[in-house]
N, CA, C and O atoms as a Tinker XYZ file with bonds, in Angstrom:
   460  protein
     1  N    -29.379000  -25.623000  -28.244000    73     2
     2  CA   -30.863000  -25.959000  -29.415000    64     1     3
     3  C    -30.675000  -27.386000  -29.976000    63     2     4     5
     4  O    -29.735000  -27.187000  -30.746000    81     3
     5  N    -30.958000  -28.632000  -30.073000    73     3     6
     6  CA   -30.628000  -29.223000  -30.225000    64     5     7
     7  C    -31.167000  -30.139000  -31.266000    63     6     8     9
     8  O    -32.143000  -30.876000  -31.133000    81     7
     9  N    -30.125000  -29.953000  -32.724000    73     7    10
    10  CA   -30.728000  -30.273000  -33.745000    64     9    11
    11  C    -29.883000  -31.430000  -34.680000    63    10    12    13
    12  O    -28.766000  -31.407000  -35.195000    81    11
    13  N    -31.009000  -32.488000  -34.642000    73    11    14
    14  CA   -30.027000  -34.344000  -35.425000    64    13    15
    15  C    -30.046000  -33.973000  -36.526000    63    14    16    17
    16  O    -29.902000  -32.778000  -36.780000    81    15
    17  N    -30.243000  -34.961000  -37.547000    73    15    18
    18  CA   -30.142000  -35.247000  -38.731000    64    17    19
    19  C    -30.541000  -37.048000  -38.716000    63    18    20    21
    20  O    -31.646000  -37.545000  -38.501000    81    19
    21  N    -29.768000  -37.471000  -38.897000    73    19    22
    22  CA   -30.344000  -39.361000  -38.858000    64    21    23
    23  C    -28.764000  -39.506000  -38.048000    63    22    24    25
    24  O    -27.814000  -38.749000  -38.252000    81    23
    25  N    -28.778000  -40.614000  -37.147000    73    23    26
    26  CA   -28.099000  -40.905000  -36.399000    64    25    27
    27  C    -26.571000  -41.178000  -37.110000    63    26    28    29
    28  O    -25.483000  -40.638000  -36.910000    81    27
    29  N    -27.072000  -42.461000  -38.196000    73    27    30
    30  CA   -25.632000  -42.617000  -39.267000    64    29    31
    31  C    -25.173000  -41.474000  -39.409000    63    30    32    33
    32  O    -23.950000  -41.415000  -39.274000    81    31
    33  N    -25.646000  -40.613000  -39.614000    73    31    34
    34  CA   -25.038000  -39.303000  -40.803000    64    33    35
    35  C    -24.421000  -38.284000  -40.083000    63    34    36    37
    36  O    -23.688000  -37.450000  -40.615000    81    35
    37  N    -24.763000  -38.322000  -38.540000    73    35    38
    38  CA   -24.422000  -37.725000  -37.205000    64    37    39
    39  C    -22.902000  -38.424000  -36.914000    63    38    40    41
    40  O    -21.871000  -37.760000  -36.806000    81    39
    41  N    -22.980000  -39.997000  -36.804000    73    39    42
    42  CA   -22.002000  -40.846000  -36.775000    64    41    43
    43  C    -21.331000  -40.644000  -37.722000    63    42    44    45
    44  O    -20.275000  -41.010000  -37.205000    81    43
    45  N    -21.014000  -40.324000  -38.828000    73    43    46
    46  CA   -19.955000  -40.428000  -40.054000    64    45    47
    47  C    -19.441000  -39.104000  -40.324000    63    46    48    49
    48  O    -18.377000  -38.900000  -40.910000    81    47
    49  N    -20.410000  -37.987000  -39.777000    73    47    50
    50  CA   -20.043000  -36.432000  -39.577000    64    49    51
    51  C    -18.902000  -36.713000  -38.001000    63    50    52    53
    52  O    -17.709000  -36.668000  -38.302000    81    51
    53  N    -19.094000  -36.894000  -36.952000    73    51    54
    54  CA   -18.685000  -37.140000  -35.681000    64    53    55
    55  C    -16.788000  -37.204000  -36.287000    63    54    56    57
    56  O    -15.831000  -36.435000  -36.193000    81    55
    57  N    -17.059000  -38.788000  -36.997000    73    55    58
    58  CA   -15.783000  -39.768000  -37.492000    64    57    59
    59  C    -14.615000  -38.887000  -38.283000    63    58    60    61
    60  O    -13.393000  -39.027000  -38.317000    81    59
    61  N    -15.530000  -37.894000  -38.920000    73    59    62
    62  CA   -15.059000  -36.803000  -39.740000    64    61    63
    63  C    -14.502000  -35.680000  -38.881000    63    62    64    65
    64  O    -13.993000  -34.737000  -39.485000    81    63
    65  N    -14.518000  -35.665000  -38.130000    73    63    66
    66  CA   -13.831000  -35.265000  -37.135000    64    65    67
    67  C    -14.681000  -33.596000  -36.767000    63    66    68    69
    68  O    -14.059000  -32.590000  -36.428000    81    67
    69  N    -16.254000  -33.677000  -36.952000    73    67    70
    70  CA   -17.056000  -32.785000  -36.099000    64    69    71
    71  C    -17.640000  -32.955000  -35.103000    63    70    72    73
    72  O    -18.314000  -33.966000  -34.908000    81    71
    73  N    -17.477000  -31.773000  -34.047000    73    71    74
    74  CA   -18.171000  -31.963000  -33.384000    64    73    75
    75  C    -19.656000  -31.780000  -33.239000    63    74    76    77
    76  O    -20.167000  -30.689000  -33.489000    81    75
    77  N    -20.399000  -32.863000  -32.823000    73    75    78
    78  CA   -21.506000  -33.277000  -32.946000    64    77    79
    79  C    -22.683000  -33.487000  -31.127000    63    78    80    81
    80  O    -22.397000  -34.007000  -30.048000    81    79
    81  N    -23.634000  -32.966000  -31.500000    73    79    82
    82  CA   -24.468000  -32.837000  -30.384000    64    81    83
    83  C    -25.083000  -34.301000  -30.001000    63    82    84    85
    84  O    -26.289000  -34.057000  -30.007000    81    83
    85  N    -24.965000  -35.440000  -29.729000    73    83    86
    86  CA   -25.391000  -36.452000  -29.588000    64    85    87
    87  C    -26.521000  -36.751000  -28.617000    63    86    88    89
    88  O    -26.993000  -37.885000  -28.702000    81    87
    89  N    -27.110000  -35.813000  -27.583000    73    87    90
    90  CA   -27.736000  -35.754000  -26.973000    64    89    91
    91  C    -29.415000  -35.736000  -26.959000    63    90    92    93
    92  O    -30.257000  -36.211000  -26.196000    81    91
    93  N    -29.481000  -34.793000  -28.425000    73    91    94
    94  CA   -30.765000  -35.635000  -28.722000    64    93    95
    95  C    -31.563000  -36.920000  -28.852000    63    94    96    97
    96  O    -32.750000  -37.173000  -28.646000    81    95
    97  N    -30.621000  -37.589000  -29.223000    73    95    98
    98  CA   -30.977000  -39.138000  -29.304000    64    97    99
    99  C    -31.599000  -39.326000  -28.035000    63    98   100   101
   100  O    -31.191000  -38.709000  -27.050000    81    99
   101  N    -32.824000  -40.354000  -27.959000    73    99   102
   102  CA   -32.865000  -40.946000  -26.803000    64   101   103
   103  C    -32.126000  -42.122000  -27.424000    63   102   104   105
   104  O    -31.837000  -42.514000  -28.555000    81   103
   105  N    -31.905000  -42.612000  -25.802000    73   103   106
   106  CA   -31.510000  -44.111000  -25.705000    64   105   107
   107  C    -31.952000  -45.236000  -24.886000    63   106   108   109
   108  O    -32.345000  -44.610000  -23.902000    81   107
   109  N    -32.169000  -46.530000  -24.600000    73   107   110
   110  CA   -32.769000  -46.541000  -23.652000    64   109   111
   111  C    -31.437000  -47.277000  -22.990000    63   110   112   113
   112  O    -30.343000  -47.695000  -23.369000    81   111
   113  N    -32.266000  -47.167000  -21.678000    73   111   114
   114  CA   -31.833000  -48.084000  -21.008000    64   113   115
   115  C    -32.135000  -48.715000  -20.373000    63   114   116   117
   116  O    -31.571000  -48.809000  -19.283000    81   115
   117  N    -33.114000  -49.434000  -20.686000    73   115   118
   118  CA   -33.689000  -50.453000  -19.968000    64   117   119
   119  C    -32.877000  -51.814000  -19.754000    63   118   120   121
   120  O    -32.073000  -52.201000  -20.601000    81   119
   121  N    -33.206000  -52.719000  -18.239000    73   119   122
   122  CA   -32.398000  -53.637000  -18.808000    64   121   123
   123  C    -31.360000  -53.352000  -17.638000    63   122   124   125
   124  O    -31.125000  -54.200000  -16.777000    81   123
   125  N    -30.967000  -52.541000  -17.655000    73   123   126
   126  CA   -29.931000  -51.914000  -16.454000    64   125   127
   127  C    -29.875000  -51.517000  -14.862000    63   126   128   129
   128  O    -30.288000  -50.442000  -14.427000    81   127
   129  N    -29.489000  -52.215000  -14.330000    73   127   130
   130  CA   -29.409000  -51.304000  -13.076000    64   129   131
   131  C    -29.911000  -50.174000  -12.916000    63   130   132   133
   132  O    -29.652000  -49.570000  -13.957000    81   131
   133  N    -30.696000  -49.256000  -11.978000    73   131   134
   134  CA   -30.251000  -48.096000  -11.272000    64   133   135
   135  C    -29.050000  -47.472000  -11.126000    63   134   136   137
   136  O    -29.025000  -46.277000  -10.831000    81   135
   137  N    -28.137000  -48.042000  -11.274000    73   135   138
   138  CA   -26.789000  -47.627000  -10.789000    64   137   139
   139  C    -26.019000  -47.000000  -12.225000    63   138   140   141
   140  O    -25.651000  -45.841000  -12.413000    81   139
   141  N    -25.899000  -48.333000  -13.277000    73   139   142
   142  CA   -25.490000  -48.770000  -14.304000    64   141   143
   143  C    -26.134000  -47.178000  -15.213000    63   142   144   145
   144  O    -25.418000  -46.253000  -15.594000    81   143
   145  N    -27.614000  -47.278000  -15.361000    73   143   146
   146  CA   -28.177000  -45.843000  -16.008000    64   145   147
   147  C    -27.919000  -44.823000  -15.113000    63   146   148   149
   148  O    -28.433000  -43.806000  -15.579000    81   147
   149  N    -27.279000  -44.547000  -13.867000    73   147   150
   150  CA   -26.989000  -43.570000  -13.331000    64   149   151
   151  C    -25.379000  -43.078000  -14.079000    63   150   152   153
   152  O    -25.234000  -41.912000  -14.447000    81   151
   153  N    -24.429000  -43.937000  -14.212000    73   151   154
   154  CA   -23.284000  -44.354000  -14.492000    64   153   155
   155  C    -23.542000  -43.490000  -16.192000    63   154   156   157
   156  O    -22.686000  -42.632000  -16.407000    81   155
   157  N    -24.442000  -43.640000  -17.148000    73   155   158
   158  CA   -24.114000  -44.069000  -18.415000    64   157   159
   159  C    -24.741000  -42.874000  -18.755000    63   158   160   161
   160  O    -24.521000  -42.347000  -19.845000    81   159
   161  N    -25.882000  -42.147000  -17.519000    73   159   162
   162  CA   -25.933000  -40.739000  -18.237000    64   161   163
   163  C    -25.065000  -40.010000  -17.358000    63   162   164   165
   164  O    -25.084000  -38.890000  -17.867000    81   163
   165  N    -24.391000  -39.954000  -16.454000    73   163   166
   166  CA   -23.318000  -38.888000  -15.937000    64   165   167
   167  C    -22.154000  -38.834000  -17.330000    63   166   168   169
   168  O    -21.491000  -37.820000  -17.550000    81   167
   169  N    -22.044000  -40.160000  -18.237000    73   167   170
   170  CA   -20.971000  -39.810000  -19.228000    64   169   171
   171  C    -21.379000  -39.545000  -19.922000    63   170   172   173
   172  O    -20.593000  -38.950000  -20.660000    81   171
   173  N    -22.738000  -39.611000  -20.459000    73   171   174
   174  CA   -23.562000  -39.280000  -21.489000    64   173   175
   175  C    -23.073000  -37.033000  -21.240000    63   174   176   177
   176  O    -23.338000  -36.244000  -22.147000    81   175
   177  N    -22.719000  -36.790000  -20.528000    73   175   178
   178  CA   -22.954000  -35.215000  -20.048000    64   177   179
   179  C    -21.286000  -34.643000  -20.134000    63   178   180   181
   180  O    -21.065000  -33.447000  -19.945000    81   179
   181  N    -20.290000  -35.494000  -20.399000    73   179   182
   182  CA   -19.103000  -35.575000  -20.610000    64   181   183
   183  C    -19.079000  -34.423000  -22.215000    63   182   184   185
   184  O    -19.525000  -34.773000  -23.307000    81   183
   185  N    -18.578000  -33.362000  -21.975000    73   183   186
   186  CA   -18.423000  -32.843000  -23.598000    64   185   187
   187  C    -17.651000  -32.885000  -23.863000    63   186   188   189
   188  O    -16.655000  -32.971000  -23.144000    81   187
   189  N    -17.694000  -32.831000  -25.563000    73   187   190
   190  CA   -16.802000  -33.102000  -27.046000    64   189   191
   191  C    -15.516000  -32.935000  -26.372000    63   190   192   193
   192  O    -15.404000  -32.122000  -25.454000    81   191
   193  N    -14.256000  -33.865000  -26.886000    73   191   194
   194  CA   -12.941000  -32.691000  -26.732000    64   193   195
   195  C    -12.894000  -32.629000  -25.175000    63   194   196   197
   196  O    -12.077000  -31.761000  -24.866000    81   195
   197  N    -13.368000  -33.125000  -24.233000    73   195   198
   198  CA   -13.274000  -33.329000  -22.646000    64   197   199
   199  C    -13.342000  -34.772000  -21.674000    63   198   200   201
   200  O    -14.431000  -35.344000  -21.679000    81   199
   201  N    -12.475000  -35.249000  -21.025000    73   199   202
   202  CA   -12.239000  -36.433000  -20.387000    64   201   203
   203  C    -12.390000  -35.881000  -18.779000    63   202   204   205
   204  O    -12.273000  -34.783000  -18.234000    81   203
   205  N    -12.702000  -37.204000  -18.350000    73   203   206
   206  CA   -12.872000  -37.262000  -17.364000    64   205   207
   207  C    -11.806000  -38.825000  -16.070000    63   206   208   209
   208  O    -11.384000  -39.894000  -16.512000    81   207
   209  N    -11.733000  -38.512000  -15.089000    73   207   210
   210  CA   -11.338000  -39.868000  -14.833000    64   209   211
   211  C    -12.258000  -40.747000  -13.786000    63   210   212   213
   212  O    -12.968000  -40.305000  -12.882000    81   211
   213  N    -12.088000  -41.817000  -14.085000    73   211   214
   214  CA   -13.154000  -42.710000  -13.312000    64   213   215
   215  C    -13.504000  -42.102000  -12.080000    63   214   216   217
   216  O    -14.633000  -41.816000  -11.679000    81   215
   217  N    -12.233000  -41.910000  -11.437000    73   215   218
   218  CA   -12.795000  -40.759000  -10.339000    64   217   219
   219  C    -13.472000  -40.074000   -9.879000    63   218   220   221
   220  O    -14.062000  -40.093000   -8.798000    81   219
   221  N    -13.437000  -39.250000  -10.850000    73   219   222
   222  CA   -13.963000  -38.259000  -10.589000    64   221   223
   223  C    -15.712000  -38.506000  -11.500000    63   222   224   225
   224  O    -16.506000  -37.565000  -11.487000    81   223
   225  N    -16.015000  -39.600000  -12.083000    73   223   226
   226  CA   -16.875000  -40.016000  -12.178000    64   225   227
   227  C    -17.837000  -40.211000  -11.046000    63   226   228   229
   228  O    -18.917000  -39.694000  -10.761000    81   227
   229  N    -17.092000  -41.119000  -10.505000    73   227   230
   230  CA   -17.662000  -41.378000   -9.068000    64   229   231
   231  C    -18.199000  -40.557000   -8.188000    63   230   232   233
   232  O    -18.896000  -41.050000   -7.300000    81   231
   233  N    -17.990000  -39.110000   -8.241000    73   231   234
   234  CA   -18.135000  -38.190000   -7.752000    64   233   235
   235  C    -19.343000  -37.487000   -8.089000    63   234   236   237
   236  O    -20.320000  -37.058000   -7.475000    81   235
   237  N    -19.001000  -37.512000   -9.096000    73   235   238
   238  CA   -20.476000  -36.966000  -10.042000    64   237   239
   239  C    -21.678000  -37.416000   -9.625000    63   238   240   241
   240  O    -22.736000  -36.826000   -9.841000    81   239
   241  N    -21.560000  -38.491000   -9.003000    73   239   242
   242  CA   -22.982000  -39.415000   -9.034000    64   241   243
   243  C    -22.936000  -39.174000   -7.331000    63   242   244   245
   244  O    -23.930000  -38.849000   -6.681000    81   243
   245  N    -21.874000  -39.353000   -6.880000    73   243   246
   246  CA   -22.455000  -39.167000   -5.408000    64   245   247
   247  C    -21.266000  -40.461000   -4.692000    63   246   248   249
   248  O    -20.888000  -40.527000   -3.522000    81   247
   249  N    -20.944000  -41.247000   -5.686000    73   247   250
   250  CA   -20.354000  -43.007000   -5.393000    64   249   251
   251  C    -18.785000  -43.204000   -5.179000    63   250   252   253
   252  O    -18.154000  -44.183000   -5.578000    81   251
   253  N    -18.174000  -41.944000   -4.376000    73   251   254
   254  CA   -16.729000  -41.786000   -4.470000    64   253   255
   255  C    -15.943000  -43.569000   -4.259000    63   254   256   257
   256  O    -14.718000  -43.657000   -4.340000    81   255
   257  N    -16.447000  -44.322000   -4.106000    73   255   258
   258  CA   -16.062000  -45.795000   -3.577000    64   257   259
   259  C    -16.045000  -46.848000   -4.725000    63   258   260   261
   260  O    -15.467000  -47.934000   -4.771000    81   259
   261  N    -16.932000  -46.153000   -5.748000    73   259   262
   262  CA   -17.394000  -47.226000   -6.590000    64   261   263
   263  C    -16.670000  -47.336000   -7.865000    63   262   264   265
   264  O    -17.264000  -47.808000   -8.834000    81   263
   265  N    -15.087000  -46.835000   -7.997000    73   263   266
   266  CA   -14.564000  -46.670000   -9.120000    64   265   267
   267  C    -15.186000  -48.308000  -10.268000    63   266   268   269
   268  O    -15.941000  -48.333000  -11.240000    81   267
   269  N    -14.709000  -49.025000   -9.814000    73   267   270
   270  CA   -14.505000  -50.373000  -10.155000    64   269   271
   271  C    -15.687000  -50.332000  -11.175000    63   270   272   273
   272  O    -15.717000  -50.150000  -12.392000    81   271
   273  N    -17.046000  -50.663000   -9.846000    73   271   274
   274  CA   -18.189000  -50.738000  -10.099000    64   273   275
   275  C    -18.988000  -49.558000  -11.366000    63   274   276   277
   276  O    -20.015000  -49.844000  -11.983000    81   275
   277  N    -18.125000  -48.086000  -11.538000    73   275   278
   278  CA   -17.859000  -47.537000  -12.709000    64   277   279
   279  C    -17.387000  -47.818000  -13.741000    63   278   280   281
   280  O    -17.741000  -47.333000  -14.815000    81   279
   281  N    -16.316000  -48.833000  -13.548000    73   279   282
   282  CA   -15.725000  -49.315000  -14.716000    64   281   283
   283  C    -16.370000  -50.704000  -15.637000    63   282   284   285
   284  O    -16.171000  -51.006000  -16.814000    81   283
   285  N    -17.017000  -51.228000  -14.820000    73   283   286
   286  CA   -18.314000  -51.988000  -14.991000    64   285   287
   287  C    -19.449000  -51.435000  -15.721000    63   286   288   289
   288  O    -19.834000  -51.610000  -16.877000    81   287
   289  N    -19.763000  -50.927000  -15.036000    73   287   290
   290  CA   -20.949000  -49.737000  -15.880000    64   289   291
   291  C    -20.503000  -49.471000  -17.163000    63   290   292   293
   292  O    -21.215000  -49.842000  -18.096000    81   291
   293  N    -19.214000  -48.765000  -17.442000    73   291   294
   294  CA   -19.634000  -48.468000  -18.293000    64   293   295
   295  C    -19.138000  -49.484000  -19.357000    63   294   296   297
   296  O    -18.866000  -49.241000  -20.533000    81   295
   297  N    -19.086000  -50.498000  -18.800000    73   295   298
   298  CA   -18.679000  -51.252000  -20.549000    64   297   299
   299  C    -19.922000  -52.145000  -20.539000    63   298   300   301
   300  O    -19.934000  -53.255000  -21.071000    81   299
   301  N    -20.903000  -51.633000  -19.945000    73   299   302
   302  CA   -22.310000  -52.162000  -20.744000    64   301   303
   303  C    -22.704000  -51.338000  -21.174000    63   302   304   305
   304  O    -23.925000  -51.441000  -21.298000    81   303
   305  N    -21.991000  -49.738000  -21.804000    73   303   306
   306  CA   -22.649000  -49.510000  -22.562000    64   305   307
   307  C    -22.797000  -49.589000  -23.930000    63   306   308   309
   308  O    -21.761000  -49.429000  -24.575000    81   307
   309  N    -24.266000  -49.885000  -24.811000    73   307   310
   310  CA   -24.105000  -50.178000  -25.577000    64   309   311
   311  C    -24.415000  -49.389000  -26.963000    63   310   312   313
   312  O    -25.011000  -49.776000  -27.968000    81   311
   313  N    -23.777000  -48.103000  -26.650000    73   311   314
   314  CA   -24.439000  -46.975000  -27.426000    64   313   315
   315  C    -23.151000  -46.691000  -27.640000    63   314   316   317
   316  O    -23.421000  -45.518000  -27.898000    81   315
   317  N    -21.844000  -46.729000  -27.777000    73   315   318
   318  CA   -20.734000  -45.545000  -27.393000    64   317   319
   319  C    -20.720000  -44.202000  -29.023000    63   318   320   321
   320  O    -21.256000  -44.119000  -30.128000    81   319
   321  N    -19.968000  -43.591000  -28.365000    73   319   322
   322  CA   -19.963000  -42.351000  -29.237000    64   321   323
   323  C    -21.158000  -41.538000  -28.792000    63   322   324   325
   324  O    -21.009000  -40.361000  -28.464000    81   323
   325  N    -22.362000  -42.143000  -28.770000    73   323   326
   326  CA   -23.460000  -41.319000  -28.326000    64   325   327
   327  C    -23.488000  -41.174000  -26.638000    63   326   328   329
   328  O    -23.963000  -40.228000  -26.011000    81   327
   329  N    -22.971000  -42.143000  -26.196000    73   327   330
   330  CA   -22.906000  -41.819000  -25.027000    64   329   331
   331  C    -21.274000  -42.021000  -24.841000    63   330   332   333
   332  O    -20.734000  -43.123000  -24.933000    81   331
   333  N    -20.538000  -40.725000  -24.554000    73   331   334
   334  CA   -19.228000  -40.996000  -24.873000    64   333   335
   335  C    -18.555000  -41.704000  -24.074000    63   334   336   337
   336  O    -17.440000  -41.188000  -24.002000    81   335
   337  N    -18.643000  -43.000000  -23.147000    73   335   338
   338  CA   -17.322000  -43.310000  -22.277000    64   337   339
   339  C    -16.310000  -43.747000  -22.799000    63   338   340   341
   340  O    -15.771000  -44.735000  -22.302000    81   339
   341  N    -15.807000  -43.164000  -23.880000    73   339   342
   342  CA   -14.418000  -43.171000  -23.920000    64   341   343
   343  C    -13.295000  -42.014000  -23.564000    63   342   344   345
   344  O    -12.064000  -42.021000  -23.580000    81   343
   345  N    -14.498000  -40.803000  -23.165000    73   343   346
   346  CA   -14.031000  -39.552000  -21.856000    64   345   347
   347  C    -13.662000  -40.225000  -20.780000    63   346   348   349
   348  O    -12.566000  -39.767000  -20.455000    81   347
   349  N    -13.942000  -40.964000  -20.135000    73   347   350
   350  CA   -13.913000  -41.425000  -18.637000    64   349   351
   351  C    -12.319000  -42.526000  -18.913000    63   350   352   353
   352  O    -12.132000  -43.639000  -19.404000    81   351
   353  N    -11.626000  -41.698000  -18.422000    73   351   354
   354  CA   -10.185000  -42.657000  -18.544000    64   353   355
   355  C     -9.391000  -42.189000  -16.825000    63   354   356   357
   356  O     -9.603000  -41.340000  -15.960000    81   355
   357  N     -8.319000  -43.442000  -17.066000    73   355   358
   358  CA    -7.967000  -43.552000  -15.669000    64   357   359
   359  C     -6.672000  -42.482000  -14.916000    63   358   360   361
   360  O     -5.960000  -41.812000  -15.664000    81   359
   361  N     -6.591000  -42.458000  -14.253000    73   359   362
   362  CA    -5.369000  -41.385000  -13.418000    64   361   363
   363  C     -3.765000  -41.914000  -14.644000    63   362   364   365
   364  O     -2.942000  -41.009000  -14.786000    81   363
   365  N     -3.555000  -42.838000  -15.159000    73   363   366
   366  CA    -2.527000  -43.338000  -15.274000    64   365   367
   367  C     -2.679000  -43.538000  -16.925000    63   366   368   369
   368  O     -1.634000  -44.143000  -17.167000    81   367
   369  N     -3.324000  -43.395000  -18.119000    73   367   370
   370  CA    -3.535000  -44.376000  -18.779000    64   369   371
   371  C     -4.992000  -43.642000  -19.547000    63   370   372   373
   372  O     -5.686000  -42.670000  -19.251000    81   371
   373  N     -5.027000  -44.567000  -20.571000    73   371   374
   374  CA    -6.697000  -44.045000  -21.071000    64   373   375
   375  C     -7.672000  -45.454000  -20.703000    63   374   376   377
   376  O     -8.761000  -45.360000  -21.269000    81   375
   377  N     -7.526000  -46.753000  -19.873000    73   375   378
   378  CA    -8.150000  -47.261000  -19.268000    64   377   379
   379  C     -8.904000  -48.169000  -19.776000    63   378   380   381
   380  O     -9.313000  -47.857000  -20.894000    81   379
   381  N     -9.246000  -49.151000  -19.404000    73   379   382
   382  CA   -10.001000  -49.982000  -20.866000    64   381   383
   383  C    -11.631000  -49.442000  -21.344000    63   382   384   385
   384  O    -12.465000  -48.704000  -20.818000    81   383
   385  N    -11.582000  -50.108000  -22.415000    73   383   386
   386  CA   -12.835000  -49.818000  -23.342000    64   385   387
   387  C    -13.258000  -51.295000  -23.665000    63   386   388   389
   388  O    -12.681000  -52.378000  -23.764000    81   387
   389  N    -14.366000  -50.887000  -23.767000    73   387   390
   390  CA   -15.419000  -52.343000  -24.116000    64   389   391
   391  C    -15.071000  -53.237000  -25.363000    63   390   392   393
   392  O    -15.275000  -54.444000  -25.491000    81   391
   393  N    -14.356000  -52.142000  -26.472000    73   391   394
   394  CA   -14.170000  -52.452000  -28.519000    64   393   395
   395  C    -12.505000  -52.464000  -28.089000    63   394   396   397
   396  O    -11.922000  -52.832000  -29.109000    81   395
   397  N    -11.773000  -52.283000  -27.299000    73   395   398
   398  CA   -10.523000  -52.364000  -26.834000    64   397   399
   399  C     -9.709000  -50.657000  -26.659000    63   398   400   401
   400  O    -10.378000  -49.626000  -26.589000    81   399
   401  N     -8.818000  -50.675000  -26.632000    73   399   402
   402  CA    -7.939000  -49.524000  -26.030000    64   401   403
   403  C     -7.557000  -48.810000  -27.336000    63   402   404   405
   404  O     -7.317000  -47.607000  -27.437000    81   403
   405  N     -7.536000  -49.769000  -28.373000    73   403   406
   406  CA    -6.505000  -48.979000  -29.572000    64   405   407
   407  C     -8.212000  -48.507000  -30.287000    63   406   408   409
   408  O     -8.092000  -48.156000  -31.461000    81   407
   409  N     -9.343000  -48.468000  -29.889000    73   407   410
   410  CA   -10.415000  -47.876000  -30.745000    64   409   411
   411  C    -10.943000  -46.712000  -29.900000    63   410   412   413
   412  O    -11.581000  -45.787000  -30.402000    81   411
   413  N    -10.531000  -46.830000  -28.072000    73   411   414
   414  CA   -10.647000  -45.720000  -27.315000    64   413   415
   415  C     -9.607000  -44.760000  -27.538000    63   414   416   417
   416  O     -9.972000  -43.601000  -27.341000    81   415
   417  N     -8.378000  -44.916000  -27.903000    73   415   418
   418  CA    -7.542000  -43.924000  -28.062000    64   417   419
   419  C     -7.786000  -43.442000  -29.892000    63   418   420   421
   420  O     -7.227000  -42.446000  -30.349000    81   419
   421  N     -8.615000  -44.263000  -30.668000    73   419   422
   422  CA    -8.773000  -43.648000  -32.151000    64   421   423
   423  C    -10.313000  -43.053000  -31.867000    63   422   424   425
   424  O    -11.110000  -43.379000  -32.747000    81   423
   425  N    -10.760000  -42.390000  -30.990000    73   423   426
   426  CA   -11.957000  -41.992000  -30.831000    64   425   427
   427  C    -11.715000  -40.569000  -29.779000    63   426   428   429
   428  O    -12.343000  -39.511000  -29.797000    81   427
   429  N    -10.520000  -41.004000  -28.844000    73   427   430
   430  CA    -9.643000  -39.737000  -28.282000    64   429   431
   431  C     -9.002000  -39.132000  -29.601000    63   430   432   433
   432  O     -9.107000  -37.918000  -29.770000    81   431
   433  N     -8.702000  -39.485000  -30.032000    73   431   434
   434  CA    -7.408000  -39.155000  -31.150000    64   433   435
   435  C     -8.426000  -37.754000  -32.370000    63   434   436   437
   436  O     -7.945000  -36.678000  -32.723000    81   435
   437  N     -9.934000  -38.318000  -32.768000    73   435   438
   438  CA   -10.886000  -37.504000  -33.759000    64   437   439
   439  C    -11.404000  -36.507000  -32.923000    63   438   440   441
   440  O    -12.062000  -35.668000  -33.538000    81   439
   441  N    -11.300000  -36.307000  -31.531000    73   439   442
   442  CA   -11.567000  -35.267000  -30.382000    64   441   443
   443  C    -10.242000  -34.080000  -30.226000    63   442   444   445
   444  O    -10.414000  -32.931000  -29.821000    81   443
   445  N     -8.839000  -34.696000  -30.674000    73   443   446
   446  CA    -7.926000  -34.085000  -30.411000    64   445   447
   447  C     -7.549000  -34.097000  -29.250000    63   446   448   449
   448  O     -6.740000  -33.232000  -28.913000    81   447
   449  N     -8.131000  -35.333000  -28.017000    73   447   450
   450  CA    -7.191000  -35.906000  -27.221000    64   449   451
   451  C     -6.057000  -36.539000  -26.943000    63   450   452   453
   452  O     -6.169000  -37.757000  -27.082000    81   451
   453  N     -5.129000  -36.219000  -26.643000    73   451   454
   454  CA    -4.155000  -37.406000  -26.295000    64   453   455
   455  C     -3.976000  -37.879000  -24.473000    63   454   456   457
   456  O     -4.008000  -37.050000  -23.564000    81   455
   457  N     -3.823000  -39.131000  -24.309000    73   455   458
   458  CA    -4.139000  -39.701000  -22.834000    64   457   459
   459  C     -3.004000  -40.937000  -22.916000    63   458   460
   460  O     -2.857000  -41.704000  -21.965000    81   459
């Protein structure tokens, strides 16, 4: 069962290292293409403390040749952490992140993930 308090409280708890289920929060994806919505919805399903590669995400959405497009769609994420696009990494390292690779690595570190 999904229980949440207030997004700012849950974000604070997350940044303090607590496992938080953000799936309860409605996220508006209007203004995005159906492909971008599909990518962000799939990224939202990646559990806390886990990572997948961009290629694995393309397979999840049934678009195995869309690696670059997936990266572009992830870059349109307006609510990082709630949609955990930081959990999508490249085969050779952390990959990109709209807010900078340092921020991505910090978020991964909160979840005890080293890339």
